[in-house]
C-alpha positions in Angstrom: -49.6 27.5 118.8 -52.2 29.1 116.5 -53.0 26.6 113.8 -55.4 28.5 111.5 -55.8 32.2 110.9 -58.7 33.9 109.2 -57.5 37.0 107.4 -60.3 39.7 107.7 -59.0 41.9 105.0 -58.3 42.1 101.3 -55.7 43.3 98.7 -52.0 43.4 99.3 -52.2 43.3 103.1 -54.2 40.1 103.0 -51.5 38.5 100.8 -48.7 39.9 103.1 -50.4 38.3 106.1 -50.9 35.1 104.3 -47.2 34.8 103.4 -46.3 35.4 107.1 -48.7 32.6 108.1 -47.2 30.2 105.5 -43.7 30.9 106.8 -44.9 29.9 110.3 -46.7 26.8 109.0 -50.1 28.2 109.9 -53.2 27.5 107.7 -55.1 30.4 106.3 -58.7 31.3 105.6 -59.4 34.2 103.2 -62.7 36.0 103.4 -63.9 37.9 100.4 -66.8 39.9 99.0 -68.4 38.8 95.7 -66.3 41.5 94.0 -63.1 39.9 95.2 -63.9 36.3 94.3 -60.9 36.0 92.0 -58.5 38.0 94.3 -54.9 36.8 94.8 -55.5 36.1 98.5 -58.4 33.9 97.7 -56.3 32.0 95.2 -53.4 31.5 97.6 -55.3 30.7 100.9 -56.0 27.2 102.1 -59.7 28.0 102.3 -61.9 30.9 101.4 -65.4 32.1 102.4 -67.6 34.6 100.7 -69.0 36.9 103.3 -71.2 39.2 101.3 -71.7 41.6 98.4 -69.2 44.3 97.4 -70.2 47.1 99.7 -67.8 47.0 102.8 -70.6 47.3 105.4 -72.1 44.1 104.0 -68.8 42.2 103.8 -65.5 43.4 105.2 -67.3 45.4 108.0 -69.8 42.6 108.6 -68.7 41.3 112.1 -71.2 38.5 112.3 -70.3 37.2 108.9 -66.6 37.3 109.6 -66.8 35.6 113.0 -69.2 33.0 111.5 -66.6 32.3 108.8 -64.0 31.7 111.4 -66.2 29.3 113.4 -67.3 27.4 110.3 -63.7 26.9 109.1 -62.3 26.0 112.5 -60.0 29.1 112.5 -58.6 29.8 116.0 -57.5 33.4 115.3 -58.4 36.4 113.2 -55.9 38.9 111.8 -57.7 42.2 110.9 -54.8 43.8 108.8 -55.3 47.5 108.5 -58.4 49.6 107.8 -61.8 48.0 108.0 -62.2 46.4 111.5 -58.5 46.6 112.6 -59.1 49.3 115.2 -62.6 48.4 116.2 -62.6 47.6 119.9 -66.0 46.0 119.7 -64.8 43.6 117.0 -61.7 42.7 119.0 -63.8 42.0 122.1 -66.3 39.9 120.2 -63.5 37.9 118.6 -62.2 37.0 122.1 -65.7 36.3 123.4 -66.1 33.6 120.7 -62.9 31.9 122.0 -60.8 33.2 119.1 -57.5 35.0 119.3 -57.5 38.6 118.0 -54.2 39.3 116.4 -53.9 42.8 117.8 -53.8 44.6 121.2 -56.4 44.4 123.9 -59.8 45.9 123.1 -59.3 48.4 126.0 -56.1 49.7 124.4 -57.8 50.0 121.0 -60.6 52.0 122.5 -58.2 54.1 124.5 -56.0 55.1 121.6 -59.0 55.3 119.2 -60.2 58.2 121.2 -57.7 60.9 120.4 -58.4 62.9 123.6 -58.0 59.8 125.8 -54.8 58.8 123.9 -53.3 62.3 124.5 -54.1 62.1 128.2 -52.6 58.6 128.4 -49.4 59.6 126.6 -49.0 62.7 128.7 -49.2 60.6 131.9 -46.6 58.3 130.4 -44.2 61.2 130.1 -44.1 61.6 126.3 -44.5 65.1 124.8 -47.8 66.1 123.1 -48.8 69.1 121.0 -50.0 72.0 123.1 -53.8 72.3 123.1 -57.0 71.4 124.9 -56.9 68.5 127.4 -60.4 67.5 126.6 -63.2 67.8 124.0 -64.4 71.4 123.6 -68.1 71.2 124.0 -69.2 74.8 123.1 -68.1 77.5 120.8 -67.6 79.9 123.7 -65.3 77.4 125.5 -63.4 76.7 122.2 -62.8 80.4 121.7 -61.5 80.9 125.2 -59.1 77.9 124.8 -58.0 79.1 121.4 -57.0 82.5 122.9 -55.0 80.7 125.6 -53.2 78.3 123.2 -52.7 80.9 120.4 -53.2 80.9 116.7 -52.9 79.2 114.2 -54.9 76.2 115.6 -55.9 72.8 114.4 -59.4 71.6 115.2 -59.5 67.8 115.1 -62.1 65.1 115.4 -61.7 63.1 118.7 -63.0 59.8 117.3 -61.4 59.5 113.8 -58.5 60.3 111.5 -57.5 60.3 107.9 -57.9 64.1 107.6 -61.7 64.1 108.1 -63.0 66.4 110.8 -59.8 68.4 110.7 -59.7 72.2 110.0 -57.1 75.0 110.5 -58.1 78.3 112.0 -55.4 81.0 111.5 -57.1 83.7 113.5 -60.1 84.4 115.7 -62.0 85.7 112.6 -62.1 82.3 110.9 -62.1 80.1 114.1 -65.9 79.7 114.6 -66.5 78.6 111.0 -63.6 76.1 111.1 -64.9 74.8 114.5 -68.4 74.2 113.2 -67.2 72.6 110.0 -64.9 70.2 111.9 -67.7 69.2 114.2 -70.1 68.6 111.3 -67.6 66.6 109.4 -66.7 64.5 112.5 -70.3 63.7 113.1 -70.9 62.6 109.5 -67.7 60.6 109.2 -67.4 59.0 112.6 -70.9 59.3 114.3 -69.1 61.4 117.0 -68.9 65.2 116.6 -66.5 65.7 119.6 -63.5 67.8 118.6 -60.4 69.1 120.4 -57.8 71.8 119.7 -54.1 71.6 119.0 -51.5 74.2 118.2 -51.0 74.2 114.4 -47.3 73.7 113.6 -46.3 75.5 110.4 -43.6 73.3 108.9 -43.4 70.0 110.8 -42.4 66.6 109.6 -44.5 63.5 110.3 -42.3 61.0 112.3 -43.6 57.7 113.7 -42.0 55.1 115.9 -42.8 51.4 115.4 -43.0 49.3 118.6 -43.8 45.6 119.4 -44.6 44.3 122.9 -45.5 40.9 124.4 -47.5 40.0 127.5 -44.4 39.4 129.6 -43.5 43.1 129.8 -41.0 43.1 126.9 -41.2 45.9 124.5 -38.9 47.1 121.7 -38.8 49.9 119.2 -37.8 49.4 115.6 -36.9 53.0 114.9 -38.8 55.7 113.1 -40.3 56.3 109.7 -40.7 59.7 108.0 -44.1 60.0 106.5 -44.2 63.7 105.7 -45.1 63.4 102.1 -48.9 63.4 102.3 -51.8 64.7 100.4 -54.9 65.7 102.3 -53.4 64.0 105.4 -53.1 60.7 103.4 -49.6 59.3 103.2 -48.1 58.9 99.8 -44.4 58.2 100.4 -42.6 56.9 103.5 -39.0 56.3 104.4 -36.8 55.0 107.1 -34.8 56.2 108.9 -35.6 59.9 109.0 -32.7 62.2 108.0 -33.6 64.6 110.8 -33.0 62.3 113.8 -29.6 61.4 115.0 -28.8 57.8 116.0 -28.5 58.9 119.6 -31.8 60.7 119.6 -33.5 57.7 117.9 -32.1 55.3 120.5 -33.0 57.5 123.5 -36.5 58.5 122.4 -37.3 55.0 121.0 -36.4 53.3 124.3 -38.5 55.9 126.2 -41.5 54.9 124.0 -40.9 51.2 124.4 -40.7 51.5 128.2 -43.9 53.6 128.2 -45.8 50.9 126.2 -44.5 48.2 128.6 -45.7 50.2 131.5 -49.1 50.5 129.8 -49.3 46.8 129.4 -49.7 47.1 125.7 -49.4 43.8 123.7 -48.9 43.6 119.9 -47.6 46.0 117.3 -48.3 49.7 117.4 -47.2 53.0 115.9 -46.9 56.2 117.8 -47.1 59.2 115.5 -45.5 62.5 116.1 -45.0 65.9 114.5 -41.4 67.1 114.5 -40.5 70.8 114.5 -37.6 72.8 116.0 -35.8 69.6 117.1 -38.8 68.5 119.2 -41.3 65.6 118.8 -45.0 66.1 119.7 -47.3 63.0 120.0 -50.5 63.2 117.8 -51.9 59.7 117.8 -51.3 56.0 118.1 -52.3 53.3 115.6 -53.0 50.0 117.3 -52.5 47.9 114.2 -50.0 47.0 111.5 -49.2 50.1 109.3 -49.3 50.3 105.5 -45.7 51.4 105.7 -44.3 48.7 107.9 -42.1 47.2 105.0 -39.6 50.1 105.2 -38.9 49.2 108.8 -38.6 45.5 107.9 -36.1 46.4 105.2 -33.7 48.3 107.5 -34.1 46.1 110.6 -34.6 42.6 109.1 -37.4 42.0 111.5 -40.6 40.4 110.1 -43.1 42.6 112.0 -46.2 40.6 111.1 -44.5 37.4 112.2 -43.8 38.9 115.5 -47.4 40.2 115.7 -48.7 36.7 115.3 -46.3 35.2 117.8 -47.0 37.7 120.6 -50.8 37.3 120.0 -50.2 33.6 120.5 -48.8 34.3 123.9 -45.1 33.9 123.0 -42.2 36.1 123.9 -40.7 38.5 121.5 -38.0 36.7 119.5 -35.8 39.8 119.5 -34.5 42.1 122.2 -33.5 45.8 121.8 -29.9 44.7 121.6 -30.7 42.5 118.6 -32.0 45.3 116.6 -29.7 47.4 114.4 -30.5 49.7 111.5 -29.0 49.0 108.1 -29.1 51.4 105.2 -32.2 53.3 103.9 -35.6 52.3 102.6 -38.3 54.2 100.8 -41.9 53.0 100.1 -44.1 54.5 97.4 -47.8 53.8 97.7 -49.1 52.8 94.3 -52.8 53.8 94.3 -55.2 53.3 91.4 -55.7 57.0 91.0 -55.0 59.7 88.4 -51.6 61.1 89.4 -52.8 64.7 88.8 -56.4 64.7 90.0 -56.2 61.8 92.5 -59.6 60.6 91.1 -59.9 56.8 91.8 -59.6 54.5 88.8 -61.3 51.1 88.7 -60.9 48.5 85.9 -59.0 45.4 84.7 -55.2 45.2 84.8 -54.4 44.4 81.2 -50.6 44.2 81.5 -48.6 43.8 84.7 -44.8 43.8 85.0 -43.1 44.0 88.4 -39.7 45.7 88.8 -36.8 43.7 90.2 -33.1 43.8 91.0 -31.1 44.4 94.2 -33.0 45.9 97.1 -36.4 45.9 95.3 -39.6 44.6 97.0 -43.2 44.8 95.8 -46.1 44.1 98.1 -49.1 43.6 95.8 -52.1 41.4 95.0 -52.1 42.3 91.3 -51.8 40.0 88.3 -52.5 40.2 84.6 -56.3 40.3 84.2 -57.2 41.0 87.8 -60.0 43.4 88.4 -59.7 46.5 90.6 -63.2 47.1 92.0 -64.5 50.6 92.8 -65.7 49.9 96.3 -62.5 50.0 98.3 -59.4 52.0 99.2 -57.4 52.7 96.1 -54.1 51.3 97.4 -53.2 48.4 95.0 -49.4 48.0 95.5 -46.4 49.2 97.4 -43.0 49.6 95.9 -40.3 49.3 98.6 -36.6 50.0 97.8 -33.6 49.4 100.1 -30.0 50.4 99.7 -26.9 51.2 101.7 -27.7 54.9 101.9 -30.5 57.4 100.8 -28.7 58.5 97.6 -28.4 54.9 96.4 -31.9 54.2 97.5 -33.3 57.0 95.4 -31.3 55.8 92.4 -32.7 52.3 92.7 -36.2 53.8 93.2 -36.0 55.8 90.0 -35.0 52.7 88.1 -37.7 50.6 89.7 -40.5 53.1 89.0 -39.6 53.3 85.4 -39.7 49.5 85.1 -43.0 49.1 86.9 -45.9 48.6 84.4 -49.6 48.5 85.4 -51.8 49.0 82.4 -55.6 49.2 82.4 -56.0 51.7 85.3 -54.5 55.0 86.3 -51.9 54.8 89.0 -49.7 57.2 91.0 -46.5 55.8 89.4 -46.0 59.1 87.3 -46.3 61.1 90.5 -43.7 59.1 92.2 -41.3 59.4 89.2 -41.8 63.2 89.5 -41.1 63.1 93.3 -38.0 60.9 92.9 -36.6 63.5 90.5 -37.5 66.5 92.5 -34.5 68.4 93.9 -36.2 69.1 97.3 -37.0 65.5 97.7 -33.5 64.5 96.8 -32.1 66.9 99.4 -34.7 65.8 102.0 -36.0 69.4 102.1 -39.7 68.8 102.8 -42.5 68.8 105.4 -46.1 67.7 105.7 -47.2 70.6 103.5 -44.8 69.8 100.6 -47.2 68.0 98.3 -50.1 70.5 98.8 -47.7 73.3 97.8 -46.4 71.3 94.9 -49.9 70.8 93.5 -50.9 74.4 94.2 -47.8 75.6 92.2 -48.7 73.4 89.3 
């Protein structure tokens, strides 16, 4: 059994992983930058190691410093969380080379799914549906134009080696295609050091639906249903919920089991999320995240499965503690991402939390690393907390969410709480009448 885990991350996900470790009786090591010396995870961990100055490349992305910290403290495993090095195949490989357990999938699978073109080819071979488009990187403008004509407009031009909306442009006609193509290539090269792009048919009003899976090394794989992550701004998720109102239980079970069997056939080990666009009663694969997701709590709330606990156990070589027959879906859950950003401009806000009050009551969960007087530095992602609400049905869930949002107090920095209050009161949100373009249209209208 793994005895000590180094948590190679920060903020709320580091605290979440630490809690799972404590439940399993596993000791913890928190690594931190100088900016995070007083962070909640550092305070709660059994040991802590400073790995560098505030800038991520010198601390949380510093592979030698992280592996050295693991070796010095006698950790036998590293959990990367999400972001930073979580989907870095080189890091996963180096962790294993040093005799440590990487709590995640094999490096080869990280690399395979990190390359969006390779991921699409792999998923197609496994028999899952993908968005129509190019089957390889388009290497010249002439070839891109020819493929665009075959697939048809509008088209989405996407970076092959990245995500998060960077290196992604829409071309609605041949007239604006070349400019969009060159812009996407340029952004991809700057953001990911890889300017390869590929083409996909642009769907006009899709929902973003993702399926959570867990698999062990014995060929067992299960799905934990889907999450609807359609409420996004600039391709960054803001609000997630489970289950989706557009999928029937029969469809969920059939498609989810098809995904689980595909991952078992691939030999995938660990947690993973397959992301799809849903339009006209069809799902189309777009990418796979080979790590824990920010939005995993909504799935935990409706299934009762501790996903990070299972992630640790399968990384330790143990069998899944649940079978597909053990998994049932109860009620509805919604997660609001509480970012330290202005709710109108989305400009990040750093500073000191001067007053913090967490909401409570039935069905309320908050994943956070905040406390009165804690500092929110300007160097990292602006996600500072997640408010997760669960109830018997979506209507009751929204009612609890509205109450919890109005109870939640975070003074000292701007947050997205006002935005979420507005969304929870919005008639289209209440009626589940939205797609991935909803937030952009809402802000354009305002």
